[in-house]
Every structure is written in structure tokens, then in C-alpha cells.
C-alpha positions as YAML, in Angstrom:
chain: A
units: angstrom
residues:
- id: 1
  name: MET
  ca: [0.00, 0.00, 0.00]
- id: 2
  name: ALA
  ca: [1.12, 3.58, -0.49]
- id: 3
  name: ILE
  ca: [1.87, 5.19, 2.85]
- id: 4
  name: SER
  ca: [2.14, 8.79, 1.73]
- id: 5
  name: ARG
  ca: [-1.00, 10.84, 1.13]
- id: 6
  name: LEU
  ca: [0.49, 14.28, 1.62]
- id: 7
  name: HIS
  ca: [1.69, 15.28, -1.82]
- id: 8
  name: ALA
  ca: [0.90, 14.44, -5.40]
- id: 9
  name: PRO
  ca: [3.89, 13.45, -7.54]
- id: 10
  name: ARG
  ca: [5.74, 16.42, -9.03]
- id: 11
  name: HIS
  ca: [6.57, 14.66, -12.29]
- id: 12
  name: GLU
  ca: [5.03, 12.10, -14.54]
- id: 13
  name: ALA
  ca: [6.33, 8.59, -13.99]
- id: 14
  name: GLY
  ca: [9.51, 7.94, -15.93]
- id: 15
  name: ASN
  ca: [10.01, 11.62, -16.95]
- id: 16
  name: SER
  ca: [11.71, 13.01, -13.84]
- id: 17
  name: ALA
  ca: [15.48, 13.46, -13.82]
- id: 18
  name: PRO
  ca: [17.33, 10.90, -11.74]
- id: 19
  name: ALA
  ca: [17.97, 12.06, -8.19]
- id: 20
  name: ALA
  ca: [21.56, 12.64, -7.16]
- id: 21
  name: ALA
  ca: [21.00, 11.05, -3.76]
- id: 22
  name: PRO
  ca: [20.30, 7.33, -3.25]
- id: 23
  name: ALA
  ca: [16.64, 6.40, -3.06]
- id: 24
  name: LEU
  ca: [17.53, 4.64, 0.20]
- id: 25
  name: GLN
  ca: [20.66, 4.84, 2.31]
- id: 26
  name: MET
  ca: [21.07, 2.80, 5.48]
- id: 27
  name: GLU
  ca: [24.24, 3.22, 7.53]
- id: 28
  name: ALA
  ca: [25.50, 1.17, 10.52]
- id: 29
  name: ILE
  ca: [22.02, -0.20, 11.26]
- id: 30
  name: HIS
  ca: [21.70, -2.22, 14.46]
- id: 31
  name: HIS
  ca: [18.44, -3.56, 15.83]
- id: 32
  name: ALA
  ca: [17.65, -6.07, 18.58]
- id: 33
  name: TYR
  ca: [14.54, -7.55, 20.15]
- id: 34
  name: GLY
  ca: [15.65, -8.00, 23.72]
- id: 35
  name: GLU
  ca: [18.74, -10.21, 23.60]
- id: 36
  name: LEU
  ca: [18.04, -11.31, 20.02]
- id: 37
  name: VAL
  ca: [20.10, -9.27, 17.55]
- id: 38
  name: ALA
  ca: [18.08, -9.05, 14.33]
- id: 39
  name: VAL
  ca: [20.29, -6.62, 12.35]
- id: 40
  name: ASN
  ca: [23.95, -6.14, 13.13]
- id: 41
  name: GLY
  ca: [25.96, -3.34, 11.53]
- id: 42
  name: VAL
  ca: [24.29, -3.23, 8.11]
- id: 43
  name: ASP
  ca: [25.13, -0.66, 5.41]
- id: 44
  name: LEU
  ca: [22.99, -0.66, 2.27]
- id: 45
  name: GLU
  ca: [22.14, 1.68, -0.61]
- id: 46
  name: VAL
  ca: [19.41, 1.55, -3.23]
- id: 47
  name: HIS
  ca: [19.83, 3.90, -6.19]
- id: 48
  name: PRO
  ca: [17.04, 5.50, -8.25]
- id: 49
  name: GLY
  ca: [15.71, 3.05, -10.83]
- id: 50
  name: GLU
  ca: [17.51, 0.13, -9.18]
- id: 51
  name: VAL
  ca: [15.94, -3.05, -7.79]
- id: 52
  name: VAL
  ca: [17.85, -4.46, -4.81]
- id: 53
  name: CYS
  ca: [16.73, -7.78, -3.35]
- id: 54
  name: LEU
  ca: [17.30, -8.56, 0.31]
- id: 55
  name: LEU
  ca: [17.72, -12.32, 0.17]
- id: 56
  name: GLY
  ca: [18.13, -14.79, 2.99]
- id: 57
  name: PRO
  ca: [16.54, -17.50, 5.13]
- id: 58
  name: SER
  ca: [13.73, -16.85, 7.60]
- id: 59
  name: GLY
  ca: [14.93, -15.01, 10.66]
- id: 60
  name: CYS
  ca: [18.03, -13.48, 9.06]
- id: 61
  name: GLY
  ca: [16.83, -9.88, 9.60]
- id: 62
  name: LYS
  ca: [15.73, -8.89, 6.11]
- id: 63
  name: THR
  ca: [12.13, -7.97, 7.00]
- id: 64
  name: THR
  ca: [13.32, -6.05, 10.06]
- id: 65
  name: LEU
  ca: [15.63, -4.04, 7.81]
- id: 66
  name: LEU
  ca: [12.74, -3.22, 5.44]
- id: 67
  name: ARG
  ca: [10.50, -2.20, 8.35]
- id: 68
  name: LEU
  ca: [13.24, 0.09, 9.64]
- id: 69
  name: ALA
  ca: [13.43, 1.75, 6.23]
- id: 70
  name: ALA
  ca: [9.66, 2.22, 6.23]
- id: 71
  name: GLY
  ca: [9.58, 3.60, 9.78]
- id: 72
  name: LEU
  ca: [7.43, 0.73, 11.00]
- id: 73
  name: GLU
  ca: [10.10, -0.15, 13.59]
- id: 74
  name: PRO
  ca: [11.86, 2.48, 15.74]
- id: 75
  name: LEU
  ca: [15.50, 2.83, 14.78]
- id: 76
  name: GLN
  ca: [17.82, 1.88, 17.64]
- id: 77
  name: ALA
  ca: [21.17, 2.69, 16.05]
- id: 78
  name: GLY
  ca: [22.37, 3.94, 12.70]
- id: 79
  name: ARG
  ca: [20.99, 6.28, 10.05]
- id: 80
  name: VAL
  ca: [18.23, 5.98, 7.43]
- id: 81
  name: SER
  ca: [17.79, 8.42, 4.54]
- id: 82
  name: VAL
  ca: [15.21, 8.39, 1.74]
- id: 83
  name: ALA
  ca: [16.03, 10.40, -1.41]
- id: 84
  name: GLY
  ca: [18.68, 12.32, 0.52]
- id: 85
  name: ARG
  ca: [16.38, 13.24, 3.41]
- id: 86
  name: ALA
  ca: [17.31, 11.91, 6.85]
- id: 87
  name: MET
  ca: [14.47, 9.90, 8.39]
- id: 88
  name: ASN
  ca: [16.33, 9.49, 11.69]
- id: 89
  name: THR
  ca: [19.89, 9.10, 12.88]
- id: 90
  name: GLY
  ca: [19.48, 7.03, 16.03]
- id: 91
  name: ALA
  ca: [17.20, 6.16, 18.90]
- id: 92
  name: PHE
  ca: [17.17, 9.63, 20.44]
- id: 93
  name: ASP
  ca: [16.37, 11.56, 17.25]
- id: 94
  name: ARG
  ca: [12.83, 12.42, 16.29]
- id: 95
  name: ALA
  ca: [11.91, 10.03, 13.49]
- id: 96
  name: VAL
  ca: [9.92, 11.00, 10.42]
- id: 97
  name: PRO
  ca: [6.65, 9.03, 10.75]
- id: 98
  name: PRO
  ca: [5.87, 6.38, 8.11]
- id: 99
  name: GLU
  ca: [3.09, 8.38, 6.46]
- id: 100
  name: GLN
  ca: [5.49, 11.28, 5.78]
- id: 101
  name: ARG
  ca: [8.35, 9.27, 4.26]
- id: 102
  name: ASN
  ca: [6.92, 9.21, 0.73]
- id: 103
  name: VAL
  ca: [7.59, 5.53, 0.17]
- id: 104
  name: GLY
  ca: [5.43, 2.86, -1.44]
- id: 105
  name: LEU
  ca: [4.90, -0.27, 0.63]
- id: 106
  name: MET
  ca: [3.58, -3.64, -0.54]
- id: 107
  name: PHE
  ca: [3.14, -6.85, 1.46]
- id: 108
  name: GLN
  ca: [2.04, -10.44, 0.81]
- id: 109
  name: ASP
  ca: [-1.50, -9.38, 1.71]
- id: 110
  name: SER
  ca: [-2.77, -6.85, -0.81]
- id: 111
  name: ALA
  ca: [-4.75, -5.09, 1.99]
- id: 112
  name: LEU
  ca: [-7.16, -3.41, -0.43]
- id: 113
  name: PHE
  ca: [-10.13, -1.41, 0.84]
- id: 114
  name: PRO
  ca: [-13.13, -3.71, 0.21]
- id: 115
  name: HIS
  ca: [-15.67, -0.87, -0.01]
- id: 116
  name: LEU
  ca: [-13.75, 0.97, -2.76]
- id: 117
  name: THR
  ca: [-13.53, 0.07, -6.44]
- id: 118
  name: VAL
  ca: [-10.20, -0.88, -7.99]
- id: 119
  name: LEU
  ca: [-9.72, 2.63, -9.38]
- id: 120
  name: GLU
  ca: [-10.71, 4.23, -6.07]
- id: 121
  name: ASN
  ca: [-8.16, 2.03, -4.29]
- id: 122
  name: VAL
  ca: [-5.42, 3.08, -6.68]
- id: 123
  name: VAL
  ca: [-6.05, 6.83, -6.40]
- id: 124
  name: PHE
  ca: [-6.71, 6.76, -2.65]
- id: 125
  name: GLY
  ca: [-3.46, 8.59, -1.80]
- id: 126
  name: LEU
  ca: [-3.67, 11.28, -4.49]
- id: 127
  name: ASP
  ca: [-5.53, 13.99, -2.57]
- id: 128
  name: GLY
  ca: [-3.36, 16.73, -4.04]
- id: 129
  name: LEU
  ca: [-4.58, 16.20, -7.61]
- id: 130
  name: ARG
  ca: [-7.80, 17.21, -9.31]
- id: 131
  name: ALA
  ca: [-10.33, 14.44, -9.84]
- id: 132
  name: ARG
  ca: [-9.72, 14.18, -13.59]
- id: 133
  name: GLU
  ca: [-5.94, 13.95, -13.14]
- id: 134
  name: ARG
  ca: [-6.33, 11.37, -10.36]
- id: 135
  name: GLU
  ca: [-8.49, 9.23, -12.63]
- id: 136
  name: ARG
  ca: [-6.10, 9.60, -15.56]
- id: 137
  name: ARG
  ca: [-3.12, 8.58, -13.46]
- id: 138
  name: GLY
  ca: [-4.97, 5.66, -11.89]
- id: 139
  name: LEU
  ca: [-6.15, 4.31, -15.25]
- id: 140
  name: GLU
  ca: [-2.65, 4.63, -16.69]
- id: 141
  name: LEU
  ca: [-1.20, 2.49, -13.90]
- id: 142
  name: LEU
  ca: [-3.97, -0.07, -14.29]
- id: 143
  name: ARG
  ca: [-3.31, -0.19, -18.03]
- id: 144
  name: ARG
  ca: [0.41, -0.65, -17.43]
- id: 145
  name: LEU
  ca: [-0.40, -3.60, -15.17]
- id: 146
  name: ARG
  ca: [-3.00, -4.97, -17.64]
- id: 147
  name: ILE
  ca: [-6.03, -4.70, -15.36]
- id: 148
  name: GLU
  ca: [-7.70, -1.53, -16.67]
- id: 149
  name: GLY
  ca: [-10.79, -3.60, -17.45]
- id: 150
  name: PHE
  ca: [-11.39, -4.06, -13.70]
- id: 151
  name: ALA
  ca: [-11.27, -0.35, -12.82]
- id: 152
  name: HIS
  ca: [-14.86, -0.29, -11.59]
- id: 153
  name: SER
  ca: [-14.86, -3.75, -9.99]
- id: 154
  name: TYR
  ca: [-14.50, -4.38, -6.27]
- id: 155
  name: PRO
  ca: [-11.58, -6.30, -4.71]
- id: 156
  name: HIS
  ca: [-13.67, -9.39, -3.84]
- id: 157
  name: MET
  ca: [-14.39, -9.82, -7.57]
- id: 158
  name: LEU
  ca: [-10.68, -10.20, -8.41]
- id: 159
  name: SER
  ca: [-8.27, -13.11, -8.27]
- id: 160
  name: GLY
  ca: [-5.31, -13.06, -5.92]
- id: 161
  name: GLY
  ca: [-2.97, -12.07, -8.72]
- id: 162
  name: GLN
  ca: [-5.23, -9.24, -9.84]
- id: 163
  name: GLN
  ca: [-5.46, -7.96, -6.28]
- id: 164
  name: GLN
  ca: [-1.66, -7.86, -6.06]
- id: 165
  name: ARG
  ca: [-1.52, -5.84, -9.28]
- id: 166
  name: VAL
  ca: [-3.98, -3.35, -7.79]
- id: 167
  name: ALA
  ca: [-1.91, -3.13, -4.60]
- id: 168
  name: LEU
  ca: [1.19, -2.41, -6.68]
- id: 169
  name: ALA
  ca: [-0.62, 0.28, -8.69]
- id: 170
  name: ARG
  ca: [-1.79, 1.91, -5.46]
- id: 171
  name: ALA
  ca: [1.75, 1.93, -4.05]
- id: 172
  name: LEU
  ca: [3.13, 3.45, -7.26]
- id: 173
  name: ALA
  ca: [0.40, 6.07, -7.70]
- id: 174
  name: PRO
  ca: [1.91, 8.83, -5.50]
- id: 175
  name: GLY
  ca: [5.20, 8.57, -7.41]
- id: 176
  name: PRO
  ca: [7.40, 7.64, -4.42]
- id: 177
  name: PRO
  ca: [11.19, 7.69, -4.90]
- id: 178
  name: LEU
  ca: [11.38, 4.41, -2.96]
- id: 179
  name: MET
  ca: [9.34, 1.20, -3.12]
- id: 180
  name: LEU
  ca: [9.53, -1.37, -0.31]
- id: 181
  name: LEU
  ca: [8.18, -4.84, -1.16]
- id: 182
  name: ASP
  ca: [8.02, -7.57, 1.50]
- id: 183
  name: GLU
  ca: [7.66, -11.00, -0.17]
- id: 184
  name: PRO
  ca: [4.68, -9.79, -2.24]
- id: 185
  name: PHE
  ca: [4.47, -12.90, -4.47]
- id: 186
  name: THR
  ca: [4.68, -15.69, -1.87]
- id: 187
  name: SER
  ca: [0.95, -16.41, -1.68]
- id: 188
  name: LEU
  ca: [0.56, -16.85, -5.46]
- id: 189
  name: ASP
  ca: [0.74, -20.16, -7.31]
- id: 190
  name: ALA
  ca: [3.91, -20.81, -9.33]
- id: 191
  name: ARG
  ca: [2.68, -19.98, -12.85]
- id: 192
  name: LEU
  ca: [0.83, -16.84, -11.77]
- id: 193
  name: ARG
  ca: [3.77, -15.78, -9.62]
- id: 194
  name: ASP
  ca: [6.08, -15.78, -12.65]
- id: 195
  name: GLN
  ca: [3.73, -13.52, -14.60]
- id: 196
  name: ILE
  ca: [3.17, -11.11, -11.71]
- id: 197
  name: ARG
  ca: [6.92, -10.87, -11.13]
- id: 198
  name: ASP
  ca: [7.48, -10.00, -14.76]
- id: 199
  name: ASP
  ca: [4.76, -7.33, -14.80]
- id: 200
  name: THR
  ca: [5.97, -5.90, -11.50]
- id: 201
  name: LEU
  ca: [9.55, -5.63, -12.73]
- id: 202
  name: HIS
  ca: [8.45, -3.81, -15.91]
- id: 203
  name: ALA
  ca: [6.28, -1.40, -13.89]
- id: 204
  name: LEU
  ca: [9.07, -0.62, -11.42]
- id: 205
  name: LYS
  ca: [11.54, 0.04, -14.23]
- id: 206
  name: ASP
  ca: [9.02, 2.20, -16.09]
- id: 207
  name: VAL
  ca: [8.43, 4.53, -13.14]
- id: 208
  name: GLY
  ca: [12.11, 4.67, -12.14]
- id: 209
  name: ALA
  ca: [11.65, 4.29, -8.40]
- id: 210
  name: GLY
  ca: [14.39, 2.69, -6.32]
- id: 211
  name: THR
  ca: [13.11, -0.63, -4.97]
- id: 212
  name: LEU
  ca: [14.05, -2.79, -2.00]
- id: 213
  name: LEU
  ca: [12.43, -6.22, -2.30]
- id: 214
  name: VAL
  ca: [12.58, -8.83, 0.48]
- id: 215
  name: THR
  ca: [12.51, -12.48, -0.56]
- id: 216
  name: HIS
  ca: [13.73, -15.90, 0.57]
- id: 217
  name: ASP
  ca: [13.59, -17.28, -2.99]
- id: 218
  name: PRO
  ca: [16.96, -17.21, -4.80]
- id: 219
  name: GLU
  ca: [15.38, -17.62, -8.25]
- id: 220
  name: GLU
  ca: [13.05, -14.70, -7.59]
- id: 221
  name: ALA
  ca: [15.98, -12.55, -6.48]
- id: 222
  name: MET
  ca: [18.01, -13.42, -9.57]
- id: 223
  name: PHE
  ca: [15.06, -12.58, -11.84]
- id: 224
  name: MET
  ca: [14.08, -9.32, -10.14]
- id: 225
  name: ALA
  ca: [17.32, -7.80, -8.90]
- id: 226
  name: ASP
  ca: [19.93, -5.51, -10.35]
- id: 227
  name: ARG
  ca: [21.83, -6.27, -7.15]
- id: 228
  name: ILE
  ca: [21.31, -8.87, -4.42]
- id: 229
  name: ALA
  ca: [22.21, -8.42, -0.75]
- id: 230
  name: LEU
  ca: [22.41, -11.88, 0.83]
- id: 231
  name: MET
  ca: [21.84, -11.85, 4.59]
- id: 232
  name: ARG
  ca: [22.64, -14.34, 7.32]
- id: 233
  name: ASP
  ca: [22.27, -13.89, 11.08]
- id: 234
  name: GLY
  ca: [21.62, -10.16, 10.84]
- id: 235
  name: ARG
  ca: [24.57, -9.37, 8.58]
- id: 236
  name: ILE
  ca: [25.02, -8.95, 4.83]
- id: 237
  name: LEU
  ca: [27.44, -11.59, 3.59]
- id: 238
  name: GLN
  ca: [27.72, -10.40, -0.01]
- id: 239
  name: VAL
  ca: [26.27, -7.66, -2.20]
- id: 240
  name: GLY
  ca: [26.50, -7.69, -5.97]
- id: 241
  name: ARG
  ca: [24.90, -8.51, -9.27]
- id: 242
  name: PRO
  ca: [23.16, -11.89, -9.46]
- id: 243
  name: ILE
  ca: [26.01, -13.25, -11.60]
- id: 244
  name: ASP
  ca: [28.53, -12.12, -8.96]
- id: 245
  name: LEU
  ca: [26.86, -14.05, -6.16]
- id: 246
  name: TYR
  ca: [26.20, -17.12, -8.29]
- id: 247
  name: CYS
  ca: [29.57, -17.36, -10.04]
- id: 248
  name: HIS
  ca: [31.88, -15.62, -7.55]
- id: 249
  name: PRO
  ca: [30.58, -16.44, -4.05]
- id: 250
  name: VAL
  ca: [32.69, -15.25, -1.11]
- id: 251
  name: ASP
  ca: [31.42, -17.78, 1.43]
- id: 252
  name: PRO
  ca: [30.17, -21.40, 1.37]
- id: 253
  name: PHE
  ca: [26.77, -20.21, 2.59]
- id: 254
  name: VAL
  ca: [26.38, -18.10, -0.55]
- id: 255
  name: VAL
  ca: [26.96, -21.19, -2.71]
- id: 256
  name: THR
  ca: [24.56, -23.44, -0.84]
- id: 257
  name: PHE
  ca: [21.79, -20.83, -0.64]
- id: 258
  name: PHE
  ca: [21.46, -20.80, -4.42]
- id: 259
  name: GLY
  ca: [20.84, -24.53, -4.70]
- id: 260
  name: ASP
  ca: [21.97, -28.05, -3.88]
- id: 261
  name: VAL
  ca: [25.66, -28.89, -3.92]
- id: 262
  name: ASN
  ca: [27.86, -31.95, -3.73]
- id: 263
  name: ARG
  ca: [30.16, -31.53, -0.72]
- id: 264
  name: LEU
  ca: [33.67, -32.90, -1.05]
- id: 265
  name: GLU
  ca: [36.82, -32.33, 0.94]
- id: 266
  name: GLY
  ca: [40.56, -32.67, 0.64]
- id: 267
  name: VAL
  ca: [43.93, -31.09, 1.30]
- id: 268
  name: VAL
  ca: [45.58, -28.54, -0.97]
- id: 269
  name: GLU
  ca: [48.71, -29.95, -2.60]
- id: 270
  name: GLY
  ca: [50.51, -28.20, -5.41]
- id: 271
  name: GLY
  ca: [47.77, -25.58, -5.72]
- id: 272
  name: GLN
  ca: [44.92, -28.04, -6.19]
- id: 273
  name: VAL
  ca: [42.65, -30.41, -4.29]
- id: 274
  name: SER
  ca: [42.25, -34.01, -5.43]
- id: 275
  name: THR
  ca: [38.61, -35.15, -5.21]
- id: 276
  name: ILE
  ca: [36.71, -38.21, -6.30]
- id: 277
  name: ALA
  ca: [35.27, -36.12, -9.15]
- id: 278
  name: GLY
  ca: [38.71, -35.02, -10.33]
- id: 279
  name: PRO
  ca: [41.34, -32.42, -9.40]
- id: 280
  name: VAL
  ca: [40.16, -28.90, -8.59]
- id: 281
  name: GLU
  ca: [42.36, -25.81, -8.71]
- id: 282
  name: ALA
  ca: [42.84, -23.91, -5.42]
- id: 283
  name: PRO
  ca: [45.29, -21.12, -6.31]
- id: 284
  name: ASP
  ca: [44.33, -18.91, -3.34]
- id: 285
  name: LEU
  ca: [44.94, -21.55, -0.66]
- id: 286
  name: ALA
  ca: [48.32, -22.55, 0.75]
- id: 287
  name: ASP
  ca: [49.51, -26.11, 0.43]
- id: 288
  name: GLY
  ca: [48.45, -28.20, 3.40]
- id: 289
  name: THR
  ca: [45.17, -26.28, 3.89]
- id: 290
  name: GLU
  ca: [42.15, -28.47, 4.65]
- id: 291
  name: ALA
  ca: [39.56, -27.51, 2.06]
- id: 292
  name: GLU
  ca: [35.91, -28.07, 1.35]
- id: 293
  name: VAL
  ca: [34.90, -28.32, -2.28]
- id: 294
  name: LEU
  ca: [31.34, -27.41, -3.28]
- id: 295
  name: VAL
  ca: [30.26, -28.78, -6.66]
- id: 296
  name: ARG
  ca: [26.93, -27.79, -8.16]
- id: 297
  name: PRO
  ca: [25.06, -30.73, -9.76]
- id: 298
  name: GLU
  ca: [25.08, -28.95, -13.13]
- id: 299
  name: ALA
  ca: [28.89, -28.87, -12.93]
- id: 300
  name: ILE
  ca: [29.05, -32.67, -13.26]
- id: 301
  name: HIS
  ca: [28.68, -33.68, -16.89]
- id: 302
  name: LEU
  ca: [28.22, -37.42, -17.50]
- id: 303
  name: VAL
  ca: [29.55, -39.30, -20.53]
- id: 304
  name: PRO
  ca: [28.22, -42.88, -20.92]
- id: 305
  name: LEU
  ca: [30.75, -45.69, -21.38]
- id: 306
  name: GLY
  ca: [29.20, -48.63, -23.17]
- id: 307
  name: PRO
  ca: [26.39, -50.84, -21.82]
- id: 308
  name: PRO
  ca: [25.61, -51.39, -18.11]
- id: 309
  name: GLY
  ca: [28.13, -53.71, -16.50]
- id: 310
  name: GLU
  ca: [30.07, -54.46, -13.36]
- id: 311
  name: HIS
  ca: [30.52, -51.78, -10.68]
- id: 312
  name: ASN
  ca: [34.24, -51.33, -11.22]
- id: 313
  name: CYS
  ca: [33.89, -47.71, -12.33]
- id: 314
  name: SER
  ca: [31.60, -44.76, -11.76]
- id: 315
  name: HIS
  ca: [28.02, -45.68, -12.65]
- id: 316
  name: VAL
  ca: [24.43, -44.46, -12.59]
- id: 317
  name: MET
  ca: [22.26, -45.41, -9.65]
- id: 318
  name: VAL
  ca: [18.96, -43.63, -10.45]
- id: 319
  name: SER
  ca: [17.92, -41.03, -13.04]
- id: 320
  name: ARG
  ca: [14.86, -38.81, -12.93]
- id: 321
  name: LEU
  ca: [13.38, -36.36, -15.44]
- id: 322
  name: LEU
  ca: [12.56, -33.02, -13.81]
- id: 323
  name: GLY
  ca: [11.24, -31.26, -16.92]
- id: 324
  name: ARG
  ca: [13.89, -28.99, -18.38]
- id: 325
  name: THR
  ca: [16.67, -31.00, -16.72]
- id: 326
  name: SER
  ca: [17.40, -34.55, -15.60]
- id: 327
  name: LEU
  ca: [18.77, -35.43, -12.16]
- id: 328
  name: ILE
  ca: [21.11, -38.41, -12.00]
- id: 329
  name: HIS
  ca: [22.33, -40.10, -8.83]
- id: 330
  name: VAL
  ca: [25.85, -41.34, -9.48]
- id: 331
  name: CYS
  ca: [28.12, -43.65, -7.57]
- id: 332
  name: ALA
  ca: [31.56, -42.15, -8.22]
- id: 333
  name: HIS
  ca: [34.63, -44.38, -7.91]
- id: 334
  name: GLY
  ca: [38.02, -43.00, -6.91]
- id: 335
  name: ALA
  ca: [41.38, -44.31, -8.07]
- id: 336
  name: ASP
  ca: [42.00, -45.54, -4.52]
- id: 337
  name: GLY
  ca: [38.86, -47.68, -4.56]
- id: 338
  name: SER
  ca: [36.75, -45.20, -2.58]
- id: 339
  name: GLU
  ca: [33.11, -44.51, -3.52]
- id: 340
  name: ARG
  ca: [30.92, -41.44, -3.14]
- id: 341
  name: HIS
  ca: [27.31, -40.72, -4.07]
- id: 342
  name: LEU
  ca: [26.97, -37.53, -6.13]
- id: 343
  name: HIS
  ca: [24.19, -35.71, -7.97]
- id: 344
  name: SER
  ca: [24.48, -34.60, -11.58]
- id: 345
  name: ARG
  ca: [21.99, -32.33, -13.33]
- id: 346
  name: MET
  ca: [22.00, -32.69, -17.10]
- id: 347
  name: PRO
  ca: [20.06, -30.49, -19.58]
- id: 348
  name: GLY
  ca: [16.96, -31.90, -21.27]
- id: 349
  name: VAL
  ca: [16.08, -35.61, -21.28]
- id: 350
  name: PHE
  ca: [19.04, -37.67, -20.14]
- id: 351
  name: LEU
  ca: [17.91, -40.92, -18.50]
- id: 352
  name: PRO
  ca: [20.64, -43.59, -18.52]
- id: 353
  name: ASP
  ca: [19.73, -46.98, -17.11]
- id: 354
  name: PRO
  ca: [20.87, -48.06, -13.66]
- id: 355
  name: ASP
  ca: [24.43, -49.46, -13.62]
- id: 356
  name: GLN
  ca: [25.33, -47.47, -16.73]
- id: 357
  name: PRO
  ca: [29.11, -46.78, -16.57]
- id: 358
  name: VAL
  ca: [29.93, -43.10, -16.91]
- id: 359
  name: VAL
  ca: [32.87, -40.72, -16.93]
- id: 360
  name: LEU
  ca: [32.54, -37.56, -14.83]
- id: 361
  name: GLN
  ca: [33.64, -34.30, -16.43]
- id: 362
  name: LEU
  ca: [33.71, -31.14, -14.29]
- id: 363
  name: ASP
  ca: [32.70, -27.64, -15.33]
- id: 364
  name: ARG
  ca: [35.11, -25.92, -13.00]
- id: 365
  name: SER
  ca: [33.30, -22.58, -13.26]
- id: 366
  name: GLN
  ca: [30.65, -24.16, -11.02]
- id: 367
  name: VAL
  ca: [33.09, -25.66, -8.51]
- id: 368
  name: PHE
  ca: [34.09, -23.62, -5.44]
- id: 369
  name: VAL
  ca: [36.88, -24.22, -2.95]
- id: 370
  name: PHE
  ca: [37.04, -22.73, 0.55]
- id: 371
  name: PRO
  ca: [39.16, -23.34, 3.62]
- id: 372
  name: ARG
  ca: [37.39, -25.88, 5.76]
- id: 373
  name: SER
  ca: [35.65, -23.96, 8.55]
- id: 374
  name: GLN
  ca: [34.87, -25.10, 12.07]
- id: 375
  name: ASP
  ca: [31.15, -25.30, 11.37]
- id: 376
  name: ALA
  ca: [31.49, -27.24, 8.10]
- id: 377
  name: ASP
  ca: [30.45, -30.47, 9.80]
- id: 378
  name: ARG
  ca: [27.33, -28.84, 11.17]
- id: 379
  name: ARG
  ca: [26.05, -27.62, 7.81]
- id: 380
  name: GLU
  ca: [23.18, -29.37, 6.11]
- id: 381
  name: ALA
  ca: [24.48, -32.55, 4.48]
- id: 382
  name: GLY
  ca: [24.63, -32.60, 0.70]
- id: 383
  name: PRO
  ca: [23.83, -35.58, -1.62]
- id: 384
  name: GLU
  ca: [26.55, -37.85, -0.35]
- id: 385
  name: ALA
  ca: [26.82, -41.25, 1.27]
...
């Protein structure tokens, strides 16, 4: 919902010059609920026209950070600015109330007014405009979101996806410099969710508002975001473009959060780690370092070797078609006679029979080596024996 009713937008959507200041700037943010630290020393910026996704598991602090930006939680420490205007700079400063921050806010629940039509919901916060201009702006947003035909319907007559489109139009109507979205697509079914995401992204880019979107879904973050800020335990582990986090992770948690991995281990010798799937380069680790090797299933390419036979080499255990890809459970054999169960994800239909001998070929761009940490043994087990 839009939480500013005080001023009509000064410019038409998409025609205003980009602001020099960040749409949102958060500096040294700290927030605790009693002894539970929810946000711990976070710095974050969102620039005009940029979509930043706060990504992370439940309880990592991402929703708390969004609520602090919106003014829905009192700031305990740090500084929050919206479009260059300080909202507060600590617990003892007078905070700008949420309704005066000129931000658009959208939740999982569309929270539409049931007694108002769709168009009336959208223009609810535009008291500073004449009636004709309010209607024109409301209809334009509804057209952009492909629901102009429901302008005179009531919310109970709409589907869940249509209600979310109306909620987005209402949040965008006042022309806020900053949009805050808290998991707005979670309640939608998968196919509808994809379409709503696409329409939402186009609308946000059209109006040029800076956007902070909270999600726990890595695929959603990669689709929506210009930059992703991945959180864990109240801190931001890594900020960057989706390709940066996926292909250049700085921590094992970053790798595992974006999907399943095969977990291997070894010791660095001569700048590489020998694993059952083959040698892996480790140029940044000193010889003798205990290492953990994280291998994405799509990094393991399988090449069949003749008909099914004896188990004296790596072989297929089970294969399953998942639609666009096939998942193959492999029993990998090492030169020393060791065995390890691994997962391979192959494109398209690839369904070798059980006991099919295979050769494993690694795409090393999807293999990541880190020093073995003290909590490595406590992490969720991967697809291994």
C-alpha cells in the first residue's frame, strides 16, 4: 500500500530526472529484540531506478531491515535516509513518521479497501490532484499492469494475482522515490507468480523508483534484482549482481543458498585439491590447507561408457526427469577404490539406465573451494553417502 497521502507526484512517472541522492541509504544499522540481535551493523544503498533484493533465510533480519526503512520499527542505532532526506539518525532523534516518508509499501497481503472500487483504491493517496488527473493517473497504472478492465470492480471480484496488481498500482500512484516490497508474491501459485513478477519488474523500471524487495527465494531474487544483498544472522554476507553471487561467491553459505551442492573435501597440494570427481584448482589456498569443495550438480557432466556392467567404475544409480533438466544419482569411484554418491543435473532428457558406466567431467566454473571452517560439519548434508 502507499503510505504517503500528503503530496501528489511532481513529475510524470519515468520523466523526472534521476535524483543525485540514493533512493535509500542505510548506515550502521543495528536492531535487537531483547537479547536477540536481528540486524547487526548493516550498510545498504538503493539507487534511483535500481531493484535491490534482500535475500536470505527466515529469521536473518531482512524484513526487520525493510521495516526500519519504512519507519514501522523504531531505529535503535544507525541512520536511514530516503532520497537524501534523513528519516532518523538514532534512537534519540525524532523520526519522520511512516506516512510522511513518501515511500510505497507492498506486502504479501494486498490489503485493499473492500468498499472501494479498484480505481478508487489506486487513487486513494492522491488527494493533491484534481479528480480528472487522479483518474487519468490511476487508469494509466492499471493499463500498465493490464487490469484496466477491472477499474470499476470491487476487490472481492478479483483473483489473488489481480489484487496484487492493484496493490502495486496503489503503491506506485503517489510517485514515491522508494518502493519497499516484503515477499509480495509468496501467496501466489507458481505460474501466476512468474507472470506477476514480470509485470511488476516492468512497472518498477518504467516509473524509475528505487526498490528494495525482500525475498527468501533465490530464483526470484536473480530474476528481479539488479543487485542482491544476501543476509545471514543479521549481517550482509555479499552484495553484488546476481552473476557475482552465483559465479563468484565469497562464502560457502552463498553457494549453498542458491541450490543443492555436492560436498567434497581434501587437502591442498601443489595448488589443487584431489577429489573423487577429479582435481580442482585452489590457487588462493596454501599447500596443506584443509579444504571443502562445493560442486553444483550442473557442474558434473556425464559421458556414458558402453552398456551397463560391473561396478568397477563410476556408474548411474537412479535417473529422474525433472522437466527442463534430468537429475542423475551417481556412484563415483576413486582411483583408490573409494566410492561417493553424487548428484548430476543434465540439460533436457538424459535418462541412462541403472548401472550405466559413466565418466565424470567437471565444469570448474561451477566448482568452489574454501578453507574448511569449524562449522562445516554442522552444515546441512549434501547428496553424499
